[in-house]
C-alpha positions in Angstrom: 106.0 70.0 97.4 109.3 68.5 97.5 111.2 71.8 96.9 109.8 73.0 99.8 110.8 70.3 101.6 114.4 71.3 100.5 114.0 74.8 101.0 113.5 74.3 104.9 116.4 72.0 105.3 119.0 75.0 104.2 119.9 77.2 106.9 120.4 80.7 106.0 119.9 83.4 108.7 120.2 87.5 107.7 123.9 87.6 106.7 124.6 84.2 105.7 122.1 83.0 102.4 124.6 82.3 100.1 124.0 78.5 100.8 119.7 79.5 99.9 121.1 81.8 97.0 123.1 78.3 95.5 120.3 75.7 96.0 117.5 78.6 94.0 120.6 79.2 91.3 120.5 75.4 90.6 117.0 74.6 90.7 115.8 77.8 88.2 119.1 76.4 85.3 117.5 73.3 86.0 113.5 74.2 85.7 113.5 76.5 84.0 113.1 75.0 80.1 110.1 73.9 81.4 109.0 76.9 82.4 106.4 79.0 79.8 108.7 81.3 79.9 112.9 81.0 80.1 113.8 83.9 82.1 117.0 86.2 81.8 118.9 85.3 85.2 121.0 88.0 87.6 123.4 85.8 89.7 126.7 87.2 90.7 129.1 88.7 92.8 127.8 92.0 92.1 124.7 91.2 93.4 126.3 89.7 96.3 123.4 87.1 97.5 120.4 88.2 95.9 119.2 86.4 92.7 116.9 88.0 90.0 114.7 86.3 87.2 113.4 89.1 84.6 110.6 87.7 82.5 109.2 89.1 79.4 109.0 92.5 79.2 108.1 93.6 82.9 105.5 95.9 85.0 105.3 94.4 88.1 108.0 93.2 90.2 107.7 90.1 93.1 109.8 90.3 95.8 110.6 87.6 98.6 113.3 87.8 101.0 115.6 84.9 101.9 116.8 84.6 104.9 115.6 83.7 108.4 116.0 84.4 111.9 118.4 82.9 113.9 121.0 83.3 116.6 125.1 83.8 116.6 127.7 82.6 119.0 129.4 85.6 120.5 131.7 84.8 123.1 131.8 81.4 125.9 128.5 80.4 125.7 127.1 83.8 125.0 124.3 83.9 121.5 122.9 86.8 120.3 119.9 86.8 118.4 119.2 87.8 114.9 116.2 89.6 113.6 113.2 88.6 116.2 113.4 85.0 116.9 111.3 84.3 120.0 113.2 83.1 122.5 112.1 80.2 124.3 114.5 78.4 126.8 115.3 75.0 125.9 114.6 75.3 121.9 116.6 73.2 120.0 119.4 75.3 117.6 121.7 73.7 115.1 124.9 75.1 112.8 128.0 74.5 112.0 132.1 75.9 112.7 135.4 75.0 112.4 135.3 72.1 114.4 131.9 70.3 113.2 128.6 70.2 114.0 126.9 71.8 116.3 123.4 70.9 118.2 123.0 72.8 121.6 119.8 74.5 123.5 118.6 77.9 124.0 119.3 79.2 127.2 118.3 82.1 129.0 115.9 85.1 127.9 116.1 88.9 126.3 118.7 90.4 129.6 121.3 87.5 128.4 121.3 84.5 125.5 123.8 81.2 126.0 123.6 77.8 124.6 124.3 74.7 126.1 126.8 73.5 123.8 130.0 71.1 125.2 132.7 73.5 124.1 132.8 76.8 122.9 131.2 77.7 119.3 133.5 79.9 117.3 132.3 83.5 117.6 130.5 84.8 114.2 129.0 80.9 114.0 125.2 81.3 112.9 122.7 79.0 114.9 119.2 78.3 113.2 115.9 76.6 114.8 116.4 72.4 114.6 113.5 71.5 111.4 110.9 69.5 112.2 108.7 69.9 109.4 105.2 68.5 110.0 102.0 68.3 106.9 98.3 67.4 107.2 95.4 67.5 105.4 95.1 71.4 107.0 98.3 72.8 107.7 102.1 73.2 107.3 104.1 73.2 110.4 107.6 74.2 111.0 110.8 76.5 111.6 111.5 79.2 108.9 107.5 79.0 106.9 108.8 82.8 107.0 109.6 83.7 104.8 110.4 79.7 103.2 106.4 80.0 101.7 107.1 83.4 100.3 110.0 81.9 97.8 108.1 78.9 96.9 104.9 80.8 96.0 107.7 82.9 94.0 109.5 79.9 92.2 105.8 78.5 91.3 104.9 81.6 90.1 107.9 81.6 87.8 106.5 78.4 86.1 103.5 80.5 84.4 104.7 84.0 84.5 105.4 85.7 81.1 106.1 89.4 82.1 107.4 90.5 85.3 110.8 90.3 87.7 110.6 87.8 90.3 113.2 88.9 92.7 114.8 87.0 95.6 116.1 89.8 98.4 118.5 89.0 101.8 118.8 90.7 105.1 115.2 91.8 105.2 114.8 90.3 108.6 117.4 92.3 110.0 116.9 95.7 108.9 116.6 95.1 105.2 120.0 96.4 102.7 119.6 94.9 99.4 116.6 96.7 98.0 118.1 99.9 97.4 120.1 98.3 95.3 118.0 95.8 93.6 115.4 98.6 93.0 118.1 100.8 91.5 119.4 98.0 89.2 115.7 96.9 88.0 115.0 100.7 86.9 117.9 101.0 84.8 117.6 97.2 83.4 114.1 97.1 83.0 112.0 99.1 84.5 108.6 98.7 86.9 105.4 100.8 88.5 104.7 98.2 90.8 105.7 95.6 93.0 104.2 92.7 95.3 105.9 91.5 98.3 105.5 87.7 99.0 106.3 87.2 102.3 104.1 85.9 105.5 102.1 87.9 108.3 100.8 87.0 110.9 97.2 85.5 112.5 95.2 88.0 114.5 92.0 88.3 115.5 91.1 89.5 111.9 92.8 87.6 109.7 92.3 83.5 110.6 93.5 79.7 109.3 91.6 79.1 106.3 90.0 82.4 105.6 92.1 82.8 102.1 95.3 84.7 101.7 96.0 88.3 103.2 95.9 91.8 101.2 97.7 94.3 103.5 96.3 97.4 103.7 99.1 98.9 106.0 101.3 97.2 108.7 103.7 99.7 109.8 103.6 101.6 106.4 101.1 102.2 104.1 100.7 101.7 100.5 99.3 103.9 98.2 95.3 103.2 98.1 94.4 103.8 94.6 97.3 101.0 94.2 95.6 98.7 97.1 91.8 99.2 95.7 93.0 98.1 91.8 94.4 94.9 93.9 91.5 94.5 95.8 89.4 94.8 92.4 91.2 92.0 90.8 91.3 89.4 94.2 87.3 89.7 93.9 86.9 89.6 90.4 89.5 86.6 90.5 87.3 84.8 93.2 90.1 84.0 95.1 89.7 83.1 98.8 91.2 86.7 100.3 90.8 88.6 103.8 91.8 92.1 104.7 94.5 92.9 107.1 95.1 96.1 109.0 97.7 96.6 111.5 99.8 99.0 113.0 103.2 97.3 113.4 105.3 95.3 111.6 107.1 95.8 107.8 108.6 93.9 105.3 110.9 94.4 101.7 107.7 96.8 101.4 109.2 99.7 103.3 112.0 99.8 101.3 110.1 99.6 98.3 108.5 102.6 99.9 111.3 104.6 101.1 112.9 104.1 97.9 113.6 107.8 95.1 111.3 105.6 92.8 107.3 105.8 92.3 107.0 102.1 92.6 103.7 101.4 94.3 103.7 98.0 96.2 101.4 95.7 98.3 102.0 93.0 100.5 99.8 89.7 100.2 100.9 86.8 101.7 99.3 84.2 104.2 99.0 84.1 107.9 100.8 82.1 110.4 100.9 81.4 114.4 103.6 80.7 116.3 105.5 83.3 114.6 109.2 83.7 114.5 109.2 80.0 116.2 110.1 76.5 115.4 106.3 75.9 115.4 105.4 78.3 112.8 102.2 77.3 111.7 100.1 78.0 107.7 96.8 76.8 106.6 97.3 75.0 103.1 93.9 76.7 101.8 96.0 79.8 102.4 99.2 78.8 100.9 97.1 77.8 97.8 95.3 80.9 97.5 98.5 83.1 97.8 99.8 80.6 94.9 97.0 81.4 93.0 96.2 84.8 93.3 99.8 85.9 92.2 99.3 83.9 89.2 96.2 85.9 88.6 97.4 89.4 89.1 100.7 89.1 87.3 98.5 88.6 84.2 96.4 91.6 84.8 98.6 94.0 86.3 
């Protein structure tokens, strides 16, 4: 899991994903010769900070967003949130501006956010939760498991994938924005009919730790039921533990697949976490394994 630990240490707030993408590109270039199929890599300024890998003849794409929530320095000691971080006074934040490294505490609430750093921070500087990775026999706990675990799952999939796209997208935590041009490119280069969203969901009264990966029937948006039925049928065939999620809120890159002009089915499949959007997100290792196993199974069957 070294790659996961490395990913968790990279700051990549929405709009500032270039370090994460560079890391992923270097990883792919180094490892691709050992994978079952060597992918065609799309990585340049034309794709902003996104990375696309095409394996064989795709029919399905897996999307994993690489950005995280965080904060941005405004003026003096003011902060504004990026995405939807939990606002917990006293939380340690880290970053770097033109004058050096930054480590400060979050102060205030939704009516006004501030930092306690002893000098002004360059306006526009992104700050992330300070990382503290904890692993025991049952759980991994850290900041930004959403969506570093989704990236990790996608990279594990690359090891065995024969046909399909693996796409690392940006901006998801702060309104999306990269998916429209990614989908347009994919449909021109090697069209797909279906998509899986490799992301992390919530622990709720109906979705619990250790019960398997969550297959989402709906969040704020509702995928086509016939495709969901196909996914669930294959999941049952696999014998891999899974649970069904039904929510009335939340969203993912699946929203932009559904809102696109292309007839692409989609399904969100991800391990559940608690302490969402805090420095202490927690995911069951059993559920993470089920997520990895189910993606590898589905991408052979779809």
